[in-house]
N, C-alpha and C positions, 0 to 999 in steps of 0.2 A: 922808278915808280914803286919800289918796295915801301918807301916811306909813305907814299900816298895811300897804298893799300892798308898799311898799318893805321893811318889816321882815319880812314874810312871805317875800319873795324871799331875804333874807339868812338867815332861819332855815332855809330849805330848800336852802341853797347846796350842802350836802354830800350831797344825795340822789343815788341812781344816775342815770346819764346818760339812762336810759330809764325813769324813775320813773312810777308810776301814782298819780294824785292824785284823791282824793275831795273834791268840793265840795258840802257839805251846805247847802241853802238857797242855791243858786247865783244866784238872782235873775236879773239881766240879763246875767250872765257876766263882770262886770268883772274879778274876780280871775283868771279863766281867761285872759282877754286879756293881762293883765299878765304872768302866769307863762309862758304859752305863747310869748310873744315872746322871753323870755330863755332858754328851754329848748326848743329846736326838736324834741327827741325825746321829750318827756314826753307822756303821754296823760292824759286827764281824764274823769271821770265826774261829770256835773252832775245833782244831785238837787234838784228844785224842785216843791213841790206845787201852786203857782198856775199855771194853764194860761196866762194872759196873760203872766206873767213868763217862763215857759219858751219861749213863742213868740218873745218879744223876744230871749232868750238865744240861741236857735237861729239867728235871723236875723243877729244880730251876729257870731256865730262863723262862720257860713257866709260872710258878707261879708268876714271876715278870712282866709278860706281855711283855717279850723281844723276844719271839721266832721269830716274823716276822722280827726282825733286825739281826738275826743270821743264819748262815749256819753251819751245823754240819758234821764233817768228822771223822768217827771212823776208825782210821788207822794211819799209820805213815806219816810224812810230805812228804816223797818222793812219796807217792801214792795220794797226793792231786791233783785232776784234774786241768788242766790248767785253769786259770782265770785271769782277770785284776790284775795288780800289787797292792800291799798293801802300804798304807802310813806309817804304823808302825807295829811292831810285839812285842809280849811279849813271853818270854821263861823262865819260873821260875822252877828251880830245875829239869831240864831235862838233859842238856848236860853232867852233871857229871856222868851219867850212861854209857856214852861212854868212856870206859877206854883206848881205842886205840886212841892215839893223832891224827893220820891222819883222822880217821873216825870222830872224834869230830870236827876237822877243816872243813871237808867236810859238816858236819851237819850245821855249821854256814854259810858255803858257799851257801847251799840250801836255807836258810832263806834269805840271801842277794839277791839271784837271784829272789826272789818273791817280793822284795820291789821296789818301785818306786825310781827314782833318788833322792838321799839325804834322802831316807826313814830311819826311826829310829828303833832301837831295844833296848828294856830294857831286859837284861838277868840277871839271878841270879843263882848261883851255890855254892856248897861247894868248897872251895879252901883253901889250906894251904901249906906252905913251911915246910916240915917235917924236914929239916935241921936247921930250925930256933930254937934257944933255947926256944922261947916262945911257940913252938908247943905243947909240953906236957901240959903246963898250960892251953892253950886254949882248948885242947881236954878234959881235966879234967872238965873245966867249961861246955863244950858242953855236956858231958855225964851227968853232974848234971842236966842240963836243960832238956834233954830228959827223965831223971828219973822222972821229974815232970809230964810228960805225962803218966806215969804208965808203962814204959818199964821195964820188969824184969831185974834183975842184970845180968843173964846169957846172955841175948840179948845185953846188953850194952857192956859186955866183947867181944862178937862176933863183935859188931859194930866197936870197935877199931881195931880188927884183920882184918876186911874186908876193912878198909879204905885204899885205894890205890890198892885194889884187885877187889872188886865188885863195888866200887865207885872210880872214878878218884881222885887222890890226887895231882893234879898239883897246883903249886903255883899261886897266883893271877897274877903275871907277865907272867907266861906261858900261862894262859888262855887269857890274853889280847893279847899276841902274836898270838895265834891261831885265835882270832877274827880278828885282823888286817891283817893277812895273807890270809884271806878267805872272801874277798868281802867288808870289812868294813875299815873305817878310824880307827886309834888308838882310843880305847874306853876310856871313863872317868869313873872311879869308883865313884859311887854316894851313895853307901850304904855298911855297914858292920855290921853284928850282929854275933859275935864270928867267926864261920867258914863260914857263908853265906856272900858272896860278890855279889854285883850287879853292872852292868855297863850300861852306855848309849853309844850306838854306832850309827854311821851314815854310811849309805852305801857309799862306795867309788865310785867316778865317773867312 
């Protein structure tokens, strides 16, 4: 993910010096730490539904002296109170948990609605065309990769079974179409690591 964070930094390089950034599914706050270090006047809003993750995020950002530059919302994006629009948003490994395509599209639309005119989004998700002959080979490499994290064999078997059931398995082109149909201009793919794809999108006028 280091490369993805670097690319996000590059993609956001021309934002205003006092930009407001929305981090959807902020997790433990890693992308905020990376971006805040490079842009000392940016402000961030961290949206994270998991209480435990939000607690870690807040502790890490407080330890880094960043709490005063951050707003924290434990909950889902649609429950975020109204506020001024954001200059950009990040959304890493979140939307693929929405297995219903219309719901996933609406999720992207909610992000777009919170951005300023021409606001940017860097999003990253698992994506694969299961009809592609290369899919099985990519999945094999992916499972070998997550084996390195210590995931037991039985869990890796289950992972392959749940791909497309518990996690959306839309192709990269299908994900791009969902983004483009829900408030953004057609996105540009800026990153791929096995099954993880990332896109840079600009809000449509």
